[in-house]
MARKE-385747 format. One record per residue: residue number from 1; residue in three letters; y, z, x of N, C-alpha, C in turn. Coordinates in nm, 4 decimals, decimal comma. Example, Ala and Ser with C-alpha at 12.3 -4.5 7.8 and 13.67 -1.06 7.14 Angstrom:
! residues 2
- 1|ALA|-0,5690|0,7800|1,3190|-0,4500|0,7800|1,2300|-0,3300|0,7800|1,3200
- 2|SER|-0,2250|0,7080|1,2850|-0,1060|0,7140|1,3670|0,0030|0,7870|1,2900
This chain:
! residues 173
- 1|MET|17,0153|15,1908|-12,1726|16,9842|15,0722|-12,0646|17,0437|14,9386|-12,1655
- 2|ASP|17,1303|14,9023|-12,0200|17,2231|14,8353|-12,0854|17,1504|14,6678|-12,1170
- 3|LEU|17,1824|14,5672|-12,1939|17,1151|14,5262|-12,2636|17,1609|14,3664|-12,1601
- 4|ASP|17,2797|14,4139|-12,1901|17,3719|14,2542|-12,0870|17,2641|14,2476|-11,9585
- 5|SER|17,2840|14,3931|-11,9523|17,1758|14,3588|-11,7453|17,1274|14,4335|-11,7150
- 6|LEU|16,9793|14,2993|-11,7928|16,8249|14,3253|-11,7435|16,7973|14,3240|-11,5975
- 7|PRO|16,6661|14,3828|-11,5932|16,6272|14,3683|-11,4023|16,6365|14,2239|-11,4122
- 8|LYS|16,6259|14,1683|-11,2684|16,6300|14,0290|-11,3082|16,4595|13,9500|-11,2622
- 9|ASN|16,3870|13,9984|-11,3967|16,2309|13,9539|-11,4291|16,2556|13,9348|-11,5186
- 10|THR|16,3147|13,9474|-11,6244|16,3228|13,9231|-11,7712|16,4558|13,8334|-11,8187
- 11|SER|16,4231|13,7969|-11,9083|16,5286|13,7260|-11,9912|16,5752|13,7458|-12,0692
- 12|SER|16,7744|13,7061|-12,0993|16,8030|13,7436|-12,1857|16,7578|13,7854|-12,2665
- 13|LEU|16,8391|13,8276|-12,3512|16,7888|13,8548|-12,5255|16,9136|13,8090|-12,6074
- 14|LYS|17,0202|13,6871|-12,5206|17,1458|13,6193|-12,5875|17,0970|13,4894|-12,6388
- 15|PHE|17,0028|13,4807|-12,7498|16,9243|13,3487|-12,7653|16,9864|13,2476|-12,8064
- 16|SER|16,9391|13,1586|-12,7597|17,0004|12,9705|-12,7449|16,9398|12,8905|-12,8753
- 17|ARG|16,8090|12,9193|-12,8514|16,7037|12,8160|-12,9739|16,6303|12,9241|-13,0117
- 18|HIS|16,6019|12,9753|-13,0162|16,5271|13,1045|-13,0939|16,5752|13,1935|-13,1642
- 19|ASN|16,5306|13,3324|-13,2747|16,6301|13,4223|-13,2532|16,5938|13,5729|-13,2761
- 20|ALA|16,6058|13,6693|-13,2800|16,5237|13,7753|-13,3258|16,4597|13,7395|-13,3563
- 21|HIS|16,4468|13,7225|-13,4992|16,3057|13,7215|-13,5883|16,1868|13,6477|-13,4966
- 22|ILE|16,2219|13,5317|-13,4826|16,1510|13,4868|-13,3919|16,0327|13,5490|-13,3019
- 23|MET|16,1166|13,5974|-13,1956|16,0937|13,6612|-13,1050|16,0287|13,7768|-13,1170
- 24|SER|16,0528|13,8906|-13,2320|15,9510|13,9465|-13,3392|15,7916|13,9241|-13,4041
- 25|LEU|15,8663|13,7946|-13,4390|15,6765|13,7673|-13,4974|15,6355|13,7547|-13,3211
- 26|CYS|15,6492|13,6732|-13,2002|15,5537|13,6617|-13,1130|15,5422|13,8304|-13,0666
- 27|LEU|15,6318|13,8594|-13,0578|15,5092|14,0076|-13,0622|15,4408|14,0621|-13,0746
- 28|THR|15,4709|14,0125|-13,2194|15,3450|14,0881|-13,3343|15,2416|14,0556|-13,3476
- 29|MET|15,2456|13,9440|-13,3078|15,1168|13,8381|-13,3017|15,0514|13,8532|-13,1192
- 30|HIS|15,1442|13,8320|-13,0131|15,0191|13,8881|-12,8606|15,0722|14,0009|-12,8551
- 31|VAL|15,1349|14,1230|-12,8949|15,0467|14,2880|-12,9064|14,9873|14,3236|-13,0063
- 32|ASN|14,9955|14,3324|-13,1289|14,9106|14,4050|-13,2212|14,8554|14,3598|-13,3001
- 33|LEU|14,8041|14,1723|-13,2570|14,6840|14,1365|-13,3087|14,6102|14,0458|-13,1689
- 34|GLN|14,7526|14,1355|-13,0591|14,5909|14,0552|-12,9198|14,5505|13,8796|-12,9521
- 35|LEU|14,6423|13,8093|-12,9149|14,6718|13,7577|-12,9086|14,7375|13,6812|-12,7600
- 36|SER|14,6386|13,5446|-12,7182|14,6520|13,5476|-12,5792|14,7852|13,4624|-12,6271
- 37|LEU|14,8337|13,3920|-12,5381|15,0275|13,3625|-12,5119|14,9917|13,2198|-12,5142
- 38|ARG|14,9180|13,1214|-12,4940|14,9005|13,0156|-12,6010|14,8706|13,0190|-12,7502
- 39|LYS|14,7595|13,1060|-12,7695|14,7402|13,0912|-12,8556|14,7705|13,1668|-12,9992
- 40|THR|14,9272|13,2604|-12,9351|15,0447|13,2710|-12,9977|15,1816|13,1862|-13,0475
- 41|ALA|15,1505|13,1144|-12,9354|15,2517|13,0162|-12,9758|15,1623|12,8666|-13,0577
- 42|GLN|15,0780|12,8566|-13,0675|14,9594|12,7838|-13,1103|14,9775|12,8283|-13,2889
- 43|ALA|14,9462|12,9572|-13,3322|14,9661|13,0317|-13,4658|15,0894|12,9649|-13,4766
- 44|LEU|15,2050|13,0767|-13,4085|15,3340|13,0117|-13,4330|15,3855|12,8780|-13,5011
- 45|ASN|15,3154|12,7466|-13,4426|15,3353|12,6337|-13,4414|15,2897|12,6027|-13,6189
- 46|ASP|15,1001|12,6744|-13,6268|15,0453|12,6240|-13,7336|15,0813|12,7238|-13,8731
- 47|LEU|15,1416|12,8182|-13,8935|15,2174|12,9315|-13,9931|15,2968|12,9233|-14,0216
- 48|TYR|15,3911|12,8638|-13,8725|15,6046|12,8629|-13,9603|15,6471|12,7386|-13,9024
- 49|GLY|15,5765|12,6806|-13,8219|15,6240|12,5598|-13,7754|15,7326|12,5816|-13,6415
- 50|ILE|15,6555|12,6631|-13,5934|15,7556|12,7141|-13,4724|15,7767|12,6640|-13,3708
- 51|ARG|15,7824|12,5804|-13,2870|15,7756|12,5083|-13,2150|15,8554|12,5953|-13,0653
- 52|ILE|15,7619|12,6938|-13,0216|15,7528|12,7594|-12,8601|15,6255|12,7406|-12,7684
- 53|SER|15,7004|12,7588|-12,6260|15,5603|12,7436|-12,5588|15,5375|12,8619|-12,5285
- 54|HIS|15,4159|12,8873|-12,4665|15,3363|13,0145|-12,4317|15,4294|13,0828|-12,3346
- 55|GLN|15,4767|12,9964|-12,1877|15,5779|13,0868|-12,1376|15,6471|13,1482|-12,2051
- 56|GLN|15,7222|13,1137|-12,3511|15,9025|13,1297|-12,4076|15,8095|13,2916|-12,4191
- 57|VAL|15,6698|13,2638|-12,4879|15,6107|13,3948|-12,5764|15,5882|13,5293|-12,4262
- 58|ALA|15,5771|13,4989|-12,3196|15,5969|13,5147|-12,2297|15,6498|13,6411|-12,1791
- 59|ASN|15,8057|13,5909|-12,1753|15,9432|13,5998|-12,1221|16,0191|13,7078|-12,2486
- 60|TYR|15,9683|13,6273|-12,3747|15,9656|13,7707|-12,4994|15,9540|13,9314|-12,4022
- 61|ALA|15,8077|13,9041|-12,4125|15,6561|14,0206|-12,3734|15,7539|14,0994|-12,3366
- 62|ARG|15,7807|14,0024|-12,1769|15,7776|14,0891|-12,0286|15,9563|14,1792|-12,0486
- 63|THR|16,0231|14,0981|-12,1573|16,1767|14,1725|-12,1850|16,1472|14,2902|-12,3098
- 64|ALA|16,0946|14,2451|-12,3811|16,0199|14,3378|-12,4715|15,9744|14,4951|-12,3688
- 65|ALA|15,9104|14,4814|-12,2917|15,8526|14,5672|-12,1885|15,9488|14,6835|-12,1387
- 66|MET|16,0230|14,5560|-12,0279|16,1468|14,6213|-11,9735|16,2276|14,7105|-12,0245
- 67|VAL|16,2657|14,6353|-12,1587|16,3349|14,6860|-12,2805|16,3251|14,8714|-12,3213
- 68|VAL|16,1429|14,8838|-12,3577|16,1014|15,0025|-12,4326|16,0070|15,0541|-12,3538
- 69|LYS|16,0104|15,0288|-12,1823|15,9286|15,0938|-12,0532|16,0411|15,2686|-12,0910
- 70|PRO|16,2073|15,2468|-12,0907|16,2598|15,3780|-12,0264|16,1924|15,4482|-12,1642
- 71|PHE|16,2250|15,4460|-12,2651|16,2102|15,5543|-12,4074|16,0524|15,5371|-12,3824
- 72|SER|15,9629|15,5469|-12,3790|15,8646|15,5301|-12,3751|15,7757|15,6313|-12,2724
- 73|ASP|15,8624|15,6218|-12,1792|15,8562|15,7026|-11,9718|15,9208|15,8356|-12,0420
- 74|HIS|16,0235|15,8345|-12,1106|16,0753|15,9634|-12,0984|16,0843|16,0430|-12,2558
- 75|TYR|16,0053|15,9901|-12,4069|15,9630|16,0220|-12,4144|15,8691|16,1651|-12,4847
- 76|GLU|15,9235|16,3222|-12,4559|15,8403|16,4407|-12,4784|15,7194|16,3897|-12,5998
- 77|TYR|15,5920|16,3326|-12,5671|15,5174|16,3987|-12,6226|15,4387|16,5015|-12,6414
- 78|PRO|15,4553|16,5603|-12,7654|15,3576|16,7656|-12,7826|15,1915|16,7217|-12,7136
- 79|LYS|15,2569|16,7881|-12,5616|15,1352|16,8864|-12,4959|15,0497|16,9700|-12,5133
- 80|SER|14,8891|16,9535|-12,5141|14,8005|17,1032|-12,5525|14,8447|17,1544|-12,3647
- 81|SER|14,6980|17,2494|-12,4099|14,6549|17,3375|-12,2849|14,5251|17,2699|-12,1550
- 82|VAL|14,5009|17,0905|-12,2680|14,4155|17,0872|-12,1184|14,3981|16,9364|-12,1438
- 83|PHE|14,3893|16,9054|-12,0137|14,4319|16,7332|-11,9665|14,3049|16,6701|-11,9308
- 84|THR|14,3476|16,5486|-11,8926|14,2485|16,4615|-11,8119|14,2985|16,3967|-11,6823
- 85|ALA|14,2248|16,3755|-11,6544|14,2678|16,3126|-11,5676|14,1339|16,1657|-11,4432
- 86|ASP|14,2440|16,1144|-11,4201|14,1368|16,0175|-11,4330|14,2364|15,9165|-11,3065
- 87|GLU|14,1300|15,8736|-11,1873|14,1972|15,6824|-11,1324|14,1452|15,6009|-11,1426
- 88|THR|14,1863|15,4930|-11,1360|14,0632|15,3823|-11,1290|14,1626|15,2410|-11,0429
- 89|TYR|14,0729|15,2069|-11,0187|14,1102|14,9978|-10,8568|14,1435|14,9385|-10,9859
- 90|ILE|14,2576|14,8530|-10,9844|14,2406|14,7446|-11,0793|14,2361|14,5909|-10,9746
- 91|LYS|14,1552|14,4651|-11,0213|14,2232|14,4152|-10,9257|14,3255|14,2666|-11,0192
- 92|VAL|14,4212|14,2225|-11,0218|14,5210|14,1472|-11,0194|14,5158|14,0160|-10,9906
- 93|ARG|14,4809|13,9128|-11,0383|14,4595|13,7556|-10,9343|14,4079|13,7883|-10,7885
- 94|GLY|14,3209|13,8624|-10,7807|14,2540|13,9095|-10,6744|14,3209|13,9979|-10,5686
- 95|VAL|14,4203|14,0608|-10,6070|14,5239|14,2118|-10,4885|14,4821|14,3074|-10,6550
- 96|LYS|14,3696|14,3806|-10,5108|14,3722|14,5327|-10,5786|14,4111|14,6341|-10,5421
- 97|GLY|14,4428|14,7141|-10,6528|14,5441|14,7810|-10,6781|14,4433|14,9101|-10,7604
- 98|TYR|14,5345|15,1016|-10,7508|14,4773|15,1642|-10,7985|14,5805|15,1963|-10,9610
- 99|ILE|14,5314|15,3093|-11,0399|14,6173|15,3383|-11,1043|14,5637|15,4574|-11,0790
- 100|TRP|14,6438|15,5732|-11,1030|14,5816|15,7398|-11,1616|14,6861|15,7466|-11,3530
- 101|PHE|14,5836|15,8097|-11,4052|14,6333|15,8237|-11,5478|14,6531|15,9983|-11,6028
- 102|ILE|14,7161|16,0402|-11,6071|14,7133|16,2670|-11,6206|14,6655|16,2356|-11,8290
- 103|MET|14,6423|16,2386|-11,9217|14,6113|16,2312|-12,0298|14,6729|16,4004|-12,1219
- 104|ASP|14,6607|16,4125|-12,1865|14,6188|16,5259|-12,2927|14,4912|16,4530|-12,3403
- 105|ALA|14,3815|16,5840|-12,3405|14,3141|16,5596|-12,3911|14,2071|16,6152|-12,5344
- 106|ALA|14,4067|16,6590|-12,6134|14,3793|16,6754|-12,7633|14,3799|16,5312|-12,8776
- 107|SER|14,5562|16,4828|-12,7816|14,6275|16,3631|-12,8632|14,5651|16,2284|-12,8123
- 108|ARG|14,4845|16,2355|-12,6531|14,4600|16,1465|-12,6113|14,5958|16,0301|-12,5358
- 109|SER|14,7356|16,0734|-12,5159|14,8545|16,0779|-12,5049|14,8935|16,0628|-12,3540
- 110|ILE|14,8912|15,9178|-12,3138|14,8918|15,9498|-12,1780|15,0409|15,9882|-12,1242
- 111|LEU|15,0650|16,1294|-12,0524|15,1716|16,1340|-11,9805|15,2724|16,1229|-11,8952
- 112|GLY|15,1574|16,0881|-11,7905|15,1783|16,0067|-11,6789|15,0948|15,9252|-11,5933
- 113|TYR|15,1121|15,8321|-11,4712|15,0589|15,7158|-11,4680|15,1456|15,6602|-11,3661
- 114|GLN|15,0594|15,6339|-11,2618|15,1336|15,6102|-11,1434|15,0096|15,4970|-11,0663
- 115|VAL|15,0902|15,3306|-11,0454|15,0130|15,2512|-11,0238|15,0660|15,2113|-10,8624
- 116|SER|14,9526|15,1947|-10,7639|14,9710|15,2383|-10,6382|14,8791|15,0841|-10,5490
- 117|ASP|14,9512|15,0536|-10,4025|14,8133|14,9600|-10,3759|14,7422|15,0223|-10,3011
- 118|ASN|14,7332|15,1505|-10,2149|14,6619|15,2128|-10,1607|14,6090|15,3202|-10,2577
- 119|ARG|14,5075|15,4352|-10,1802|14,4481|15,5200|-10,2574|14,4435|15,6508|-10,1805
- 120|SER|14,6062|15,7008|-10,1954|14,6011|15,7695|-10,0677|14,6697|15,8528|-10,1880
- 121|VAL|14,7054|16,0231|-10,2208|14,7852|16,1477|-10,2265|14,8417|16,1402|-10,3271
- 122|GLY|14,9615|16,0688|-10,2336|15,0980|16,0486|-10,2708|15,1247|15,9732|-10,4021
- 123|PRO|15,0392|15,9197|-10,4685|15,0499|15,8767|-10,6186|14,9765|15,9801|-10,7025
- 124|CYS|14,8778|16,0095|-10,7060|14,8568|16,1292|-10,7605|14,9408|16,1785|-10,7881
- 125|ILE|15,0496|16,2590|-10,7175|15,1247|16,3654|-10,6988|15,2238|16,3745|-10,8365
- 126|LEU|15,2443|16,1988|-10,7606|15,3419|16,1773|-10,8794|15,3525|16,1454|-11,0148
- 127|ALA|15,2187|16,0975|-11,0183|15,1374|16,0887|-11,1912|15,1829|16,2632|-11,2623
- 128|MET|15,1059|16,3411|-11,1682|15,0980|16,4735|-11,1615|15,2578|16,4817|-11,2143
- 129|ARG|15,3595|16,4589|-11,1425|15,4719|16,5217|-11,1965|15,5172|16,4887|-11,2808
- 130|MET|15,4953|16,3371|-11,3206|15,5627|16,2956|-11,4508|15,4007|16,3793|-11,5465
- 131|ALA|15,3879|16,3603|-11,5528|15,3121|16,4311|-11,5936|15,3857|16,5833|-11,7082
- 132|PHE|15,3553|16,6752|-11,5626|15,4391|16,7942|-11,5784|15,5425|16,8334|-11,6021
- 133|ARG|15,6702|16,7361|-11,5811|15,8005|16,7617|-11,5862|15,8329|16,8383|-11,7369
- 134|GLY|15,8918|16,9329|-11,6945|15,9150|17,0381|-11,8324|15,8087|17,1078|-11,8382
- 135|MET|15,7285|17,1718|-11,8102|15,6103|17,2082|-11,8127|15,5841|17,3061|-11,7614
- 136|GLU|15,6907|17,4325|-11,7266|15,7548|17,5089|-11,6319|15,6089|17,6383|-11,7337
- 137|LYS|15,6262|17,6103|-11,8254|15,5133|17,7718|-11,9612|15,3485|17,6437|-11,8627
- 138|LEU|15,2962|17,6234|-11,8255|15,1779|17,5894|-11,7945|15,1247|17,6981|-11,6878
- 139|ARG|15,2560|17,6715|-11,5658|15,2300|17,6909|-11,4653|15,2275|17,8639|-11,3928
- 140|LYS|15,2358|17,8940|-11,5658|15,2444|18,1010|-11,5981|15,1308|18,1131|-11,6868
- 141|SER|15,0360|17,9942|-11,7230|14,9913|18,0066|-11,8553|14,7533|17,9375|-11,7782
- 142|SER|14,7686|18,0083|-11,8801|14,5562|17,9365|-11,8751|14,5205|17,7993|-11,8593
- 143|GLY|14,6897|17,7246|-11,8261|14,5820|17,5980|-11,9207|14,5311|17,5454|-11,7726
- 144|SER|14,3805|17,4160|-11,8289|14,2991|17,3774|-11,7128|14,3292|17,2417|-11,7202
- 145|LEU|14,2949|17,2109|-11,5928|14,2763|17,0545|-11,5874|14,1574|16,9315|-11,5562
- 146|PRO|14,0718|16,9242|-11,6027|13,9736|16,8588|-11,5853|13,9720|16,7023|-11,5042
- 147|MET|13,9344|16,7854|-11,3554|13,9548|16,6093|-11,3029|13,7834|16,5212|-11,2983
- 148|GLY|13,8657|16,4551|-11,2905|13,7444|16,2963|-11,2352|13,7021|16,3472|-11,1696
- 149|THR|13,5274|16,2682|-11,1081|13,4483|16,2870|-11,0204|13,5717|16,3048|-10,8359
- 150|ALA|13,6768|16,1697|-10,8400|13,6802|16,1073|-10,7699|13,7238|16,2483|-10,6589
- 151|PRO|13,6968|16,2677|-10,5204|13,8255|16,3871|-10,4924|13,9505|16,3492|-10,4701
- 152|ILE|13,9930|16,2467|-10,4883|14,1584|16,2095|-10,4489|14,2529|16,3017|-10,5588
- 153|LEU|14,1524|16,2986|-10,6355|14,2048|16,4246|-10,7840|14,2579|16,5220|-10,7627
- 154|TRP|14,1228|16,5894|-10,6562|14,1290|16,7489|-10,6707|14,2169|16,8222|-10,5814
- 155|LEU|14,1761|16,7062|-10,4873|14,2110|16,7938|-10,3400|14,3573|16,7739|-10,3384
- 156|PRO|14,4676|16,7381|-10,3672|14,6074|16,7639|-10,3924|14,6867|16,8379|-10,4839
- 157|CYS|14,5623|16,8614|-10,5631|14,6135|16,9840|-10,7186|14,5514|17,1438|-10,6498
- 158|SER|14,4522|17,1325|-10,5378|14,4585|17,2433|-10,4655|14,4441|17,3278|-10,3320
- 159|SER|14,5213|17,2287|-10,2945|14,6380|17,2386|-10,2127|14,7675|17,2770|-10,2305
- 160|GLN|14,7982|17,2340|-10,3413|14,9443|17,2527|-10,4083|14,9452|17,4415|-10,4409
- 161|ARG|15,0308|17,5340|-10,4272|15,0376|17,6622|-10,3799|15,0659|17,6773|-10,5224
- 162|ASN|15,1763|17,6218|-10,5738|15,2135|17,6077|-10,7545|15,0758|17,5958|-10,8062
- 163|TRP|14,9964|17,5311|-10,7836|14,8844|17,4928|-10,9204|14,7253|17,5267|-10,9002
- 164|GLY|14,7531|17,6140|-10,7633|14,6306|17,7132|-10,7515|14,5567|17,8161|-10,8581
- 165|LYS|14,5681|17,8871|-10,8471|14,3847|17,9186|-10,9445|14,5011|18,0372|-11,0241
- 166|ALA|14,6129|18,0520|-11,0531|14,7036|18,0953|-11,1323|14,7141|18,0113|-11,2612
- 167|SER|14,6638|17,8269|-11,2206|14,7069|17,7533|-11,3924|14,5878|17,7314|-11,3886
- 168|GLY|14,4696|17,7576|-11,3130|14,3749|17,7523|-11,4122|14,3227|17,6389|-11,3458
- 169|LEU|14,3612|17,5512|-11,2552|14,2937|17,3929|-11,2162|14,1934|17,4517|-11,2028
- 170|THR|14,1024|17,3173|-11,2904|13,9610|17,3110|-11,2673|13,9018|17,1884|-11,1694
- 171|SER|13,8365|17,1600|-11,0163|13,7317|17,0583|-10,9841|13,6007|17,0720|-11,0245
- 172|PRO|13,5066|16,9351|-11,0688|13,3902|16,8923|-11,0450|13,2933|16,9612|-10,9937
- 173|ARG|13,3355|17,0490|-10,8684|13,2509|17,1217|-10,8522|13,2821|17,2592|-10,8072
């Protein structure tokens, strides 16, 4: 990723008022200590005498997330032969969305995810593709994929010819 051409909803990393050290302090307090945006700005003022707005803290967090996302999405997490999957809905500012997770059962690392505005089969399959990319030997082994109780999770799996009984997919029924 070219840091000079970040996506439009991020702020530039060319610091005019603050520097990279202040950005790291913002991220440490906001992400690691789980402080809200306003509490992070207040803590920086109280502890270090750094006057920064909560909006600037939000801009730093959004920019860091956009820079780190490609690395975390394409990192080759170690995968076992047992996976879990879940689908749930989230509501943000009154708008309902659905999110699918495919996780490694042993390490609990998220291998694939997808967010959608509807509960169709497509986003579920995209989450599975993200989780199982580069896993050709899973199709030949007897790994299992325990699914949640939502039928949307196991119906698309059982209908795909590549992921039938040979891969050991299991459904809750």
